[in-house]
C-alpha positions in Angstrom: 47.5 70.1 50.4 44.2 68.7 52.3 45.3 65.1 53.2 48.2 63.7 54.9 49.5 60.3 56.4 47.9 60.6 59.6 44.7 60.1 58.7 43.0 63.3 59.2 39.9 62.6 56.6 40.1 66.0 55.6 39.6 66.9 52.1 38.4 65.5 49.0 40.4 63.0 46.4 38.7 60.9 43.2 40.3 57.7 42.0 40.4 56.8 38.2 40.8 53.2 37.4 39.4 51.5 40.4 38.6 48.0 38.9 42.0 47.4 38.4 44.6 45.5 41.1 46.6 48.7 41.9 43.1 51.1 41.6 41.9 48.8 43.9 44.6 48.4 46.5 44.7 51.8 46.4 40.9 52.1 47.1 41.0 49.9 50.6 44.0 52.2 51.5 42.2 55.5 51.0 39.3 53.9 53.0 40.9 52.2 55.4 43.1 55.4 56.6 40.6 57.9 56.5 43.1 60.2 54.9 39.8 62.1 53.1 36.5 63.2 53.7 35.3 62.4 50.4 36.5 59.9 48.0 35.0 59.7 44.6 35.5 56.9 41.9 35.0 57.9 38.2 34.9 54.9 36.1 32.9 54.0 33.2 30.9 51.9 35.1 29.8 50.9 38.7 31.3 48.7 40.9 30.8 46.1 44.1 32.7 47.6 47.1 30.7 45.8 49.3 33.9 44.1 50.6 35.6 48.1 51.0 35.1 49.3 54.8 35.8 52.9 56.1 35.1 56.0 54.5 32.1 56.0 52.3 32.5 56.4 48.2 31.2 57.9 45.9 30.7 56.7 42.5 30.6 58.5 38.9 29.7 57.2 36.0 31.4 58.7 32.6 31.5 57.6 29.3 35.3 58.4 28.2 34.9 59.1 24.8 32.3 61.7 25.9 34.7 63.3 29.4 34.4 67.0 28.5 31.1 66.7 29.2 31.1 65.3 33.0 33.5 68.2 34.0 31.6 68.0 37.8 32.8 65.0 38.4 36.4 66.8 38.4 35.4 69.6 40.5 36.6 70.0 44.2 38.7 67.6 44.7 42.2 68.6 46.1 44.2 65.6 44.9 43.8 63.5 42.1 44.7 59.6 41.4 44.8 58.2 37.9 45.4 54.2 38.0 43.6 54.0 34.4 44.7 51.6 32.0 44.4 48.9 29.9 46.9 46.8 27.7 46.8 45.9 23.9 45.9 42.6 23.4 42.3 43.6 25.6 41.9 46.6 23.8 43.9 47.0 20.6 46.7 49.5 19.7 44.5 52.2 19.1 42.4 51.5 21.9 45.4 51.1 24.4 46.6 54.8 23.1 43.4 56.5 23.6 42.8 55.0 27.1 46.1 55.5 28.2 47.3 58.3 26.8 44.3 60.4 25.6 42.0 59.0 28.1 44.3 59.9 31.1 45.5 63.4 29.3 42.0 64.6 29.5 40.8 63.7 32.5 44.2 65.6 34.3 43.2 68.6 32.7 39.4 68.8 33.4 40.9 67.9 37.1 43.7 70.9 37.1 40.4 72.9 35.7 38.5 71.8 38.7 40.3 73.0 41.3 42.8 69.8 41.8 45.9 70.9 43.4 47.6 67.5 42.9 47.8 64.6 40.6 48.8 61.1 41.0 49.7 59.2 38.2 50.3 55.6 37.4 52.8 54.9 35.4 55.8 52.0 34.6 59.0 51.3 35.0 61.0 52.2 32.3 58.9 54.8 30.7 60.1 57.1 27.9 58.3 59.0 25.4 61.3 58.4 22.9 60.9 54.2 23.7 60.8 51.5 20.4 58.1 49.6 22.3 55.1 51.0 22.1 53.9 50.4 25.8 56.8 52.5 27.5 56.6 54.9 24.7 52.6 55.5 25.3 53.2 55.9 29.3 56.4 58.1 28.6 53.9 60.6 26.5 51.1 60.4 29.2 53.8 61.5 32.0 54.9 64.0 29.4 51.4 65.4 29.0 50.2 65.0 32.6 53.2 67.3 33.6 52.6 70.1 31.4 48.9 70.5 33.0 50.8 73.0 35.8 49.1 70.8 39.1 50.6 72.3 41.9 52.1 68.9 42.5 52.2 66.0 40.0 53.5 62.7 40.9 54.7 59.7 38.7 53.1 56.8 40.8 55.3 53.2 40.0 54.3 50.8 41.9 53.5 46.8 42.0 49.6 46.7 43.4 51.1 45.1 46.8 53.6 48.3 47.6 50.6 50.8 47.6 50.1 50.7 51.1 54.0 50.9 52.2 54.0 54.1 49.7 50.8 56.2 50.1 51.7 57.7 53.6 55.1 58.9 51.5 53.6 60.1 48.4 51.0 62.3 50.3 53.0 63.9 52.0 53.9 67.8 51.0 57.7 67.2 49.2 60.9 69.0 50.4 60.6 71.2 46.9 60.6 69.1 43.8 57.1 69.3 42.6 57.7 66.3 40.3 57.9 63.2 42.7 58.5 59.7 41.3 58.4 56.3 43.4 59.8 53.6 41.6 59.8 49.8 42.4 62.5 47.2 42.3 62.8 45.4 39.0 61.8 41.6 39.6 63.7 40.2 35.8 63.0 36.4 35.1 65.5 34.1 35.7 67.3 32.8 33.0 66.3 30.0 31.1 67.9 26.5 32.8 66.7 24.4 29.5 69.4 24.6 26.9 69.6 27.3 24.0 68.1 25.7 20.6 70.9 26.0 17.9 69.9 28.7 15.4 68.1 26.0 13.0 65.4 24.7 15.8 64.7 28.5 16.6 64.0 29.0 13.0 60.9 26.6 13.4 59.5 28.7 15.7 59.0 31.5 13.3 55.8 29.1 11.6 55.2 27.7 15.2 53.6 28.9 18.1 52.9 24.8 19.1 56.9 24.4 18.6 57.7 27.5 20.3 55.4 27.2 23.6 56.5 23.5 23.7 60.0 24.7 24.1 61.3 25.6 27.9 63.8 27.7 26.3 61.5 29.5 23.8 58.4 29.6 26.2 60.9 31.9 28.7 61.8 34.0 25.6 58.9 34.3 24.8 57.5 35.4 28.3 60.4 38.0 28.6 59.6 39.3 25.9 55.8 40.0 26.1 56.8 40.8 29.2 58.7 43.7 27.6 55.2 44.4 26.7 53.4 44.2 29.0 51.2 42.1 27.6 52.0 38.6 29.0 48.5 37.9 30.5 47.9 35.7 27.6 51.2 33.7 27.7 50.6 33.2 31.7 47.3 31.6 31.2 48.0 29.6 28.8 50.9 28.0 31.1 48.3 28.1 33.9 46.1 26.1 31.6 48.9 23.8 30.8 49.8 23.5 34.9 46.2 22.8 34.9 45.5 20.1 32.8 48.4 17.7 34.6 46.6 18.1 37.8 45.5 14.5 39.3 43.4 15.8 42.7 40.0 16.7 42.4 40.9 19.0 45.4 43.8 20.7 44.3 42.2 21.1 40.5 39.2 22.6 41.8 41.6 25.4 43.6 43.6 26.3 40.7 40.8 26.1 38.7 38.8 28.8 41.1 42.5 30.5 41.1 42.6 30.3 37.1 39.0 32.0 36.9 39.8 34.7 39.3 43.1 35.9 38.1 42.6 35.6 34.4 38.6 35.1 33.2 36.3 37.2 35.6 35.9 40.4 34.2 38.0 43.2 35.8 40.4 40.4 37.2 43.5 41.6 37.4 45.2 39.8 34.3 42.2 39.2 32.4 42.4 37.9 28.9 40.9 38.7 25.8 38.1 36.3 25.2 34.4 36.5 23.7 31.1 36.0 25.5 30.1 32.6 24.2 33.8 31.1 25.4 33.8 33.0 28.8 29.9 31.9 29.7 30.9 28.0 28.4 34.2 28.3 30.9 32.0 29.6 33.4 29.5 26.2 32.6 32.5 23.9 32.6 33.4 25.3 36.2 30.8 24.5 37.9 32.4 20.8 37.7 35.9 21.2 36.9 37.6 18.3 34.5 40.5 18.9 33.1 39.0 20.4 29.7 37.5 23.0 31.6 39.5 25.9 30.8 40.2 23.7 26.8 38.2 26.3 24.7 39.5 29.4 26.4 42.9 28.4 26.0 42.4 27.9 22.0 41.3 31.0 21.4 43.9 32.9 23.3 46.6 30.4 21.4 44.7 32.0 18.5 45.0 35.4 19.2 48.5 34.4 20.1 49.7 32.9 17.0 48.3 36.2 14.8 49.1 38.8 17.2 51.8 37.6 19.5 54.2 35.3 17.6 54.7 37.7 14.5 55.8 40.7 16.9 57.9 38.0 18.4 60.4 37.1 15.6 60.7 40.5 14.7 61.9 40.8 18.4 65.7 41.1 19.3 64.9 38.2 21.6 64.2 36.1 18.8 67.0 37.7 16.3 69.4 36.8 18.7 68.4 33.3 18.6 69.0 32.7 14.8 72.2 34.4 14.4 
């Protein structure tokens, strides 16, 4: 192990997925603590890192569809950090599997072949290759594939972005014995909805009406819990944020909320970026020059249509909904 938590600045590491919330937090910590003499960000495009300070960062742009042609990017590193991932709502089912499993597994193979001794994989709480939920099943499958590569040490990391700072020193310390070192973060289950549970007859109406589902407090809470179980809750959260935004009266607070919604859901590589087309994004950005109650209407309607077409059918087949109509 060439680097530890004391800030020795020796060795080299690479980071995959540095554009996401966890990857960005990890990169900040790596730079601030000067844990490595060389830090390389490997990604599909260059990132703006002006806000970072500390250890200089090299960026290597690769084509993940032809990753084997970029083997040189993975050579000469002591530690590899992988925070690569997407969501089914952004990339579709096939795209999600390709990014979260296939790209990661291939990157791990290239890293091992290039001399990497310690591979750190950001996974997910509840990852299980036998899970009936696609997200958790794929995370379980990629954990198994990465462990099988043969690294001297393989760490399966399960932190929230805000916990990177406290976990980083721990995961870089030499373990007593085990090669696999899993760092879980505590689950934060959603508090039970205070609204009255609907009758089976009322819940049955939701099968054909996303609008009725979202207007019912209990229905909305159940829908969000279901999406959270699939790790695809960003669309529902965006819709809720837009509803709250439209109720805002103060121009100052409206501007503040508009900025927050844009940075969290709309801008490229936002922590919870929703899947909207370029025209809708451009129109939304134009509307935000002078925020009004209708600034996000086009984007909200787009996301509503996506949930109606994709999320609602999955929800009505889920145990969350089936329990309501018994």
